[in-house]
ChimeraX commands (.cxc) that place a marker at each C-alpha (Angstrom):
marker #1 position 0.00,0.00,0.00 radius 0.5
marker #1 position 1.22,3.46,-0.86 radius 0.5
marker #1 position 1.38,5.86,2.07 radius 0.5
marker #1 position 0.86,9.55,1.34 radius 0.5
marker #1 position 0.39,12.54,3.55 radius 0.5
marker #1 position -3.11,14.02,3.90 radius 0.5
marker #1 position -2.06,17.43,2.54 radius 0.5
marker #1 position -0.46,15.76,-0.50 radius 0.5
marker #1 position -3.66,13.81,-1.17 radius 0.5
marker #1 position -5.75,16.99,-1.02 radius 0.5
marker #1 position -3.27,18.78,-3.30 radius 0.5
marker #1 position -3.35,15.98,-5.87 radius 0.5
marker #1 position -7.14,15.80,-5.73 radius 0.5
marker #1 position -7.50,19.56,-6.29 radius 0.5
marker #1 position -4.90,19.52,-9.08 radius 0.5
marker #1 position -6.70,16.75,-10.95 radius 0.5
marker #1 position -10.12,18.32,-10.38 radius 0.5
marker #1 position -9.01,21.76,-11.62 radius 0.5
marker #1 position -7.36,20.23,-14.69 radius 0.5
marker #1 position -10.54,18.33,-15.57 radius 0.5
marker #1 position -12.56,21.55,-15.29 radius 0.5
marker #1 position -9.99,23.40,-17.43 radius 0.5
marker #1 position -10.07,20.76,-20.17 radius 0.5
marker #1 position -13.87,20.71,-20.14 radius 0.5
marker #1 position -13.99,24.52,-20.33 radius 0.5
marker #1 position -11.56,24.61,-23.27 radius 0.5
marker #1 position -13.54,21.95,-25.12 radius 0.5
marker #1 position -16.84,23.79,-24.63 radius 0.5
marker #1 position -15.31,27.09,-25.65 radius 0.5
marker #1 position -13.96,25.56,-28.84 radius 0.5
marker #1 position -17.46,24.37,-29.75 radius 0.5
marker #1 position -18.88,27.80,-28.98 radius 0.5
marker #1 position -16.46,29.68,-31.23 radius 0.5
marker #1 position -17.70,27.99,-34.38 radius 0.5
marker #1 position -19.07,30.53,-36.82 radius 0.5
marker #1 position -22.61,30.15,-38.00 radius 0.5
marker #1 position -23.18,30.96,-41.63 radius 0.5
marker #1 position -26.54,31.61,-43.19 radius 0.5
marker #1 position -27.26,31.36,-46.86 radius 0.5
marker #1 position -28.57,34.70,-48.17 radius 0.5
marker #1 position -31.33,32.96,-50.11 radius 0.5
marker #1 position -33.07,32.10,-46.82 radius 0.5
marker #1 position -33.20,35.72,-45.59 radius 0.5
marker #1 position -36.46,37.41,-46.52 radius 0.5
marker #1 position -37.50,41.06,-46.18 radius 0.5
marker #1 position -41.17,41.97,-45.84 radius 0.5
marker #1 position -42.17,44.86,-48.10 radius 0.5
marker #1 position -45.19,45.79,-45.93 radius 0.5
marker #1 position -43.94,45.81,-42.32 radius 0.5
marker #1 position -40.16,45.89,-43.10 radius 0.5
marker #1 position -39.58,42.77,-40.99 radius 0.5
marker #1 position -36.52,40.66,-41.79 radius 0.5
marker #1 position -37.07,36.94,-41.26 radius 0.5
marker #1 position -35.65,33.54,-42.17 radius 0.5
marker #1 position -37.54,31.03,-44.27 radius 0.5
marker #1 position -35.65,27.84,-45.11 radius 0.5
marker #1 position -38.20,26.64,-47.63 radius 0.5
marker #1 position -37.09,27.19,-51.19 radius 0.5
marker #1 position -40.31,28.86,-52.33 radius 0.5
marker #1 position -40.68,31.79,-54.68 radius 0.5
marker #1 position -43.34,33.40,-52.45 radius 0.5
marker #1 position -43.13,33.50,-48.66 radius 0.5
marker #1 position -45.55,34.61,-45.94 radius 0.5
marker #1 position -44.32,37.13,-43.38 radius 0.5
marker #1 position -44.62,35.72,-39.84 radius 0.5
marker #1 position -45.37,39.16,-38.37 radius 0.5
marker #1 position -48.05,40.64,-40.64 radius 0.5
marker #1 position -49.03,37.67,-42.81 radius 0.5
marker #1 position -48.43,39.41,-46.14 radius 0.5
marker #1 position -46.96,37.60,-49.12 radius 0.5
marker #1 position -43.45,38.45,-50.25 radius 0.5
marker #1 position -41.69,37.59,-53.45 radius 0.5
marker #1 position -37.93,37.06,-53.67 radius 0.5
marker link #1:1,2 radius 0.2
marker link #1:2,3 radius 0.2
marker link #1:3,4 radius 0.2
marker link #1:4,5 radius 0.2
marker link #1:5,6 radius 0.2
marker link #1:6,7 radius 0.2
marker link #1:7,8 radius 0.2
marker link #1:8,9 radius 0.2
marker link #1:9,10 radius 0.2
marker link #1:10,11 radius 0.2
marker link #1:11,12 radius 0.2
marker link #1:12,13 radius 0.2
marker link #1:13,14 radius 0.2
marker link #1:14,15 radius 0.2
marker link #1:15,16 radius 0.2
marker link #1:16,17 radius 0.2
marker link #1:17,18 radius 0.2
marker link #1:18,19 radius 0.2
marker link #1:19,20 radius 0.2
marker link #1:20,21 radius 0.2
marker link #1:21,22 radius 0.2
marker link #1:22,23 radius 0.2
marker link #1:23,24 radius 0.2
marker link #1:24,25 radius 0.2
marker link #1:25,26 radius 0.2
marker link #1:26,27 radius 0.2
marker link #1:27,28 radius 0.2
marker link #1:28,29 radius 0.2
marker link #1:29,30 radius 0.2
marker link #1:30,31 radius 0.2
marker link #1:31,32 radius 0.2
marker link #1:32,33 radius 0.2
marker link #1:33,34 radius 0.2
marker link #1:34,35 radius 0.2
marker link #1:35,36 radius 0.2
marker link #1:36,37 radius 0.2
marker link #1:37,38 radius 0.2
marker link #1:38,39 radius 0.2
marker link #1:39,40 radius 0.2
marker link #1:40,41 radius 0.2
marker link #1:41,42 radius 0.2
marker link #1:42,43 radius 0.2
marker link #1:43,44 radius 0.2
marker link #1:44,45 radius 0.2
marker link #1:45,46 radius 0.2
marker link #1:46,47 radius 0.2
marker link #1:47,48 radius 0.2
marker link #1:48,49 radius 0.2
marker link #1:49,50 radius 0.2
marker link #1:50,51 radius 0.2
marker link #1:51,52 radius 0.2
marker link #1:52,53 radius 0.2
marker link #1:53,54 radius 0.2
marker link #1:54,55 radius 0.2
marker link #1:55,56 radius 0.2
marker link #1:56,57 radius 0.2
marker link #1:57,58 radius 0.2
marker link #1:58,59 radius 0.2
marker link #1:59,60 radius 0.2
marker link #1:60,61 radius 0.2
marker link #1:61,62 radius 0.2
marker link #1:62,63 radius 0.2
marker link #1:63,64 radius 0.2
marker link #1:64,65 radius 0.2
marker link #1:65,66 radius 0.2
marker link #1:66,67 radius 0.2
marker link #1:67,68 radius 0.2
marker link #1:68,69 radius 0.2
marker link #1:69,70 radius 0.2
marker link #1:70,71 radius 0.2
marker link #1:71,72 radius 0.2
marker link #1:72,73 radius 0.2
view
């Protein structure tokens, strides 16, 4: 059996715990920094209420979610 001092055990435990948190934080931050890109063909502009919205359907005519008017690309 390996004998270690109580203060050394606490130090090792804290060191390992802080390193795990650091690695987890770096991994999550890397995922967060990814850039989102949006295709300009999905961005619509309502000609009645001037609302800008996203419609991922590839239609020629879209309905504005705010005022319900029809918009043409």
